[in-house]
C-alpha positions, 0 to 999 in steps of 0.5 A: 616914266618914274624911275625904277625903285632902288634894288634891294639884294636879298641873301637867299638862305633856303632852299639850299639849291637856290642859295644866293642873292636875289633882287627883292622885286623878284623874290617871288616872281617865279611863283605862278600862284594862279596855276596852284588854284583849287577848282572852286576858289582862288589860291590865297596868300597872306602877306604880313610883317611882324616885329621881333616881339610879335606885333603886326603894327607900330604906332597904328600902322604896319609900315612902322615895322619896316626897317628899310624899304626892302619889305615895301619892295617885296610887298608891291611886287606881290601886288603885280603877281595876283588877280586880286588883293584883299584887305580888312576894313581896319587895315584899309582905313589905318593905312589909307589905301589908294589905287592898288597899282597907281603907276602906269609902268607897273600896270603895263607889266601886269598886262604883259604877263597876262593879268588885268592892268589893275588887280581887283580890290576885295573888301570884306565887312561883317558889319557893313561899315566901310572906311573913308579911304580913296581905294573905295572911291577911285573910279579907276580901281575895280572893286568887289565888296562883301558885306553882312552875310556875304562876308563869309570867307569861304562863300566870298572866295567861291564867288570871286572864282565863279563870278570874277574869274579870280585864281590868285588872291593876296591878303594883306591883313589885318589880324582879324581877317587873317583869323577868319580866313584861316578858320575857314580853311582857305589860306594856302600860303603865309608870307612873313617879313620878320622885322629886327625891331622890338616895339613893345606895347599891346599891338595885335599879333598876325592872327587875332581873335578867338583861338582857332579850333585847330592849330594850323601847321605850316611847312617852310618853303624858303627864307631870305634876308636883308639887313636883319629882316627875314622873308619867310614863305610858308605853305599851309599844311593840309588838315591832316597835318594840323595839331590840336590847339588844346589838350 
């Protein structure tokens, strides 16, 4: 069995009732995302890392924004908590996605918590063009691909719930996919790792593409910190709490 990854002790800043240190692997461990699911689709959590000047990648990859491995630790722990993981084709190709949970001990932890050993990998592509990545060929990785007309976010989320029994889904980007999910109104939470790095350039923001019809309002639920990296958990406000994007 591989040794456990190094512990990163985060400083909890909000809410005040929970202030104090927390291991990065346990930052969101107490959240039962599946229990929060609506009746007709999974509970959808978007997880992103951004540089301090607002870029979602550095030198073509999100991993270039991590100042240390604390973000990676939180990222991997989240994969252990959900039924499915969604990523856009650009992200899958650029990051070289492989089997989502390759380590046997992590699959055992999922099974012990009542989850399938491997989360379902969900791929959405309007064009139908899929990247050359090990995730798409590994026989041990369960997958669901939505291409062409099937790549409608709302229809795909409903299909995941009814046909695959998916109650919790983690979206790992990229920016265009985030925009599509937000526009469809299927995002419930937004988790942001805010890196203390300035990278410059013309990298994409966390949400890219045409402006949303309405600006999406969020409520800050928690905030933690490790060596300058902030970990923010937001809940998406209901439509009545959204602000007009224009005017």
